[in-house]
N, C-alpha and C positions, 0 to 999 in steps of 0.2 A: 336221907331217906333211911328209915328202918328196913333191915333185913332179917327174916326167919330162914335160919338155914336148917331145914329138916331133913337134909340128905342122911341117909342111912338110917331112919326113922320110920317105924310101921305105925299104921293107926293103933289107936288114936291120937299119938303122941304130935304128929304134925298139926292136927285140928286143934289141939289144946295149945300149943304153940302159937297159931295162927289167932284164936281167939284173944288170947293174953295180948298179944301186940296190938291187935285192934283197940283194946281198951286204952293202950299207953298213946296212941295217936288221936289226933283231933279230925272232927268232921272237915273233908275236902282234902285232907292231907293223902300222900301214897305211900305204899310200902311194897316190897316185893317179898315172894315166899319161893324158896328153893326147895324143890321135891324131886327124888330119884325113883318114885315108886308110883306105878301108874293108877293103882286103887287110892292111895292117899291122894294124889292130885284130883281125882274125880270128887272124893268126899270133901276136900276143901274147898275146891271150884263150886260144888253144889251148895254147901254151907253159906259161901260168900254171895252166890246169887240169891238164895232164899232169903238172905238178910239185907237185900236190897244194894250189895257193895258192887261197884263197877269192878271188873275183872278181866284183864286180858291173859292168855297163856301163849307162851311159845316154849318150844322144846330144842335143846340143843346137846347133842351126845348122850342122850339119857337122863337129862336134869331138865325138869319143867320149870319155868320161871312164870309165877304168877304176878303181874302187876296190879296192884289192889287200890283202889282210891275209896276212901271211908265216905259212905253217903250219910251216915247217920249213926244212931244208936242201935246196938244189936237187938234183934227182936227174940232170940234164943238166947237163955241165960248162960253166962260164962262158966266153964268148968272149973 
């Protein structure tokens, strides 16, 4: 499973890393995104949902773990 480690990064970097990773996996595959910033988590989660991706978020010790299932191609253009 692909992991995007965006801990310590501020927006828009976590979003850019997530978009690039989504382009590298196939439809139906899963990946995880690690973020330690509430604003970045919200932005990435919103982007994923807006693009129809399955996403579940959990938090442990200040680190958000987004489990993402790629549902298809991105609706918004990659950065």
